N, C-alpha and C positions, 0 to 999 in steps of 0.2 A: 796414633796417626790419623789425620783427618780423612774423610771420604774423598775430598778434592785431591789430596796428596796421593791416595791410592789410585784414583782415577787417572792421574798423570803418569802412573807407572813408577813413582818414586819409592814405593814400598819395596822395590827390588834392590835397594842399596845393599852392598855387601855387609854382612854382619861384622866382619873384621876390618872395616875400612880404616885407612890411614891417611894422615896428612904429613907431608914431608916439610920440616922446618929447617931452613938453611940459615943458621945464625952463628956468627963467630964469637959472640960475647956470652960467656957462660952465665953471667948474672941475668942478662936478657932472656936466655934460654930458660932459666929457672922460673922467671915470671911467666913466660909464654906457656911453659909446660903446666904450671899450676893453674893458670886461667883456662887453658884448653881442657884440662881434666875436669874442671868445674862446669864448663859449658858444653863440651863435646863428649859426653859420657860414653857414647857408643863408638867413638872414633879414637884411634891410638895415634898420638903425636910421635913422629920419628925424627930424631935430631941428626943433622949433618953439620959438622963444625966448619967445613970448608967445601970448596968446589969439587975436589977430588972425591970426598966421601959422598957428596950428593950424586955425582954422576955414577959412581960405582953402585950406590944403592938403586938408582933407577935402572941401570943395566941389569943388576941382579933380579929386580922385579920381573923383568921380561924373561931372563934366562931360566929362572927356577919356577916361573909361573905363579908367583905369590900375589900378583895383582898390583897394579900401579896405585899410587895415592890418589885420593879424590882431587886434591889440588896441592900446589906448592906455595908455602910462605917463604919468600926470599928476602933476606936482609940485603939492601942495596950495597951497603958499605961492608965489604968482606976482605980486608978492612977498608979498601978504597972503592969508590963507586965503579971505577973501571973493572974491578974484579967481579962485582955483581953483574955488570952489563956483559962482561965476557961469558960468564956462566949462563946468563939468559940467552945469549947468542948460541952457545953450544947446545942448550936444550932445544931451542927453536929450530936449529939446523938438523936435528936428528930426523931420519926418514923412517921413524918407527912411531908407535902410538905416543911415545914420550913427548914429541913436539906438539901434541894436541892438548896436553895438560893445562888447565888454568893455572896461571902464575899470579899470585898476589904479592906485590912488593910491600914489605913491612919495614919502614925506615924512620929514623929520627929526623930526616931531612924534610923541611917544608919548602925548599927552594923550587921555584917554578921550573927551572932548568932540569932538575932531577926528575920531577914529576912528568914533564912533557917528554923528555928524552926516554924515560922508561916506557911510556906508552908507545912512542915511536919505534921502540925496539921490540915490542910485542907482548908487553904484560897485559894481564886481564883487568887488574885493579891495583890501586895504590892506596896504602893505608899508613898514616903517620902513627908512629909508636906512641901510645898513651903515656902520660906522666905519672899516674898513680894506679894502684892495683884495681880500684873500683872502675876506672876508665878502661883498663885491660879487659875486665869482665864484660863491660858494656860493648866493647869492640868485638870481642870474640862471640858474644851472644848474637850480635848482628851478623857476623860471618857465618855462624851456624845456621841462623834462620835463612840466610840467602843460599849458601853453598850446599847445605845438607837438607833443609826442609823445603826449599822453594824451586830451585832450578833443576832442570833435567839435564844430566850429563851423559855423554855417550859411554857405552861400556867399552873401556879400554883394557879390561882385565882378562887378556887372553895371552897364550904363549905366542911369541913372535918367531 
């Protein structure tokens, strides 16, 4: 870890940090998990296959005090985009630390409407799903450099 990183206080990252991945396509999850394990060696990916699993996991994080994920990777089409936007709205409407979590939409859609509307609804970033594994690695390396190595995030890991 660089001196600049330590100076910014980022050395205090939880040792058992997690990233919640909300993805309804098992094949995409397998690619995501493999790429994340290669790029985010110090972070555990947690898979939720649908909105109900994702919300239950987030609530459990608060109830049992296991700490919230660093951020959420949300597939927009779960299987319809309205499903992804509904989940986004549910997360953002929580009056707990959950609503402060960064949310990165990870979608195959390149439609301007999907991108603009996702930002309008409160996402933090929008990432188009790569087409091959090499590009998955590049994308996740960039995510790691930004979300784990660069930005300072508030400590949301306390019991509610």
